[in-house]
Residue, then its C-alpha position, 0 to 999 in steps of 0.5 A: m836810148t842808149q844803154v848804160k853800163r855800171r862800170e868800175p873807173r879806172l883812174y890816172r893821175f898826172e904830174d905837172d911836167g912843167k909844159t903841161p899842168n895837169n891836175a894836182r887834184l883830180p884824176l882822169v876817170l876812164y869808163c871801159n865799154a860803158l855806152e852801147a846805142p841801140r841798133g839803129s840810132d845815132p850813137a852821137a845823138e845818143c851821147e850827146a843827149l846823155f851827157a846833156a841829160h847830167g849837165w854837161t852841154d856845149s857838145w861837139r862831135n869831131g875826133v881828138h886833136g893831134f896836137l897836145h892841148f889842155h884846158a884851163g877852165t873846164h873839165e870835158v868828157l869825151g864819148i867815144v862812139r864810133g871807132e878806136a884810138l890811141v891817145q895821150f893823156g897827161g902831156d909828154k910824160g903821161c900815158n898813152l891809153p887805147v880808147k874804143a867805141g863805148d868808152v868814156v874818158v873824163l878828163p880834169a882841167g888842166t889835163g893834156h891830151r892829144r891823138l897819136s893814131a886813129s881808125d878812120d871812123l873814129l867820131v868823139v862826142g865832147a861836152y863841158p859842165a856848165s860850170g866851166s869856162y871853155d879854152q884851149w891852150r897848148p904848152g907855152e901859149i898860157g903862162h904856166r902859173e896863169a894855167l895853175e891859177r885857172i885850174a884850181q879855180v874851176p868848180e866840180p861838176a854837179q853831176d857824172p856825165v854818164y851816171g848822174h848824181d849817183g856816179p863815181l865822179t861826184r864822189l871822186w871829185a869831191r873836195 
């Protein structure tokens, strides 16, 4: 079973830049070096099981798209299970954050993101809270006002994808 290490979350807030809505209320949460899969295990399967145990389902395995996009109908968690990447969060006026195996990033609905560079072995597990509705938009593919309205309707997840009911996310994202 994946070893979960208690980490203080790093919080990032991004303004609406007129193209990428981001999330006016909720910060992006980064847990650095929070996960460690046991030797000989499948780290992606371990990450999927952890997220699912906390209500974050519909998981996938891949990388991070190299084009700017956001989800207006759901929050998203990205577990970096292998390799490393430089990811731009918050759209063109956001910030570039390095992520590596063991890191977990929780993106509130509306947060723009794209891969800028990555190691050849990058593997990411992504998942969504059951309360959301999956969608994917590039800036300009959905009306800005419509995106903001959808984002405002996305409910907070019941649990932190890493730490469950007692995790920082439920406190940080409480209405």
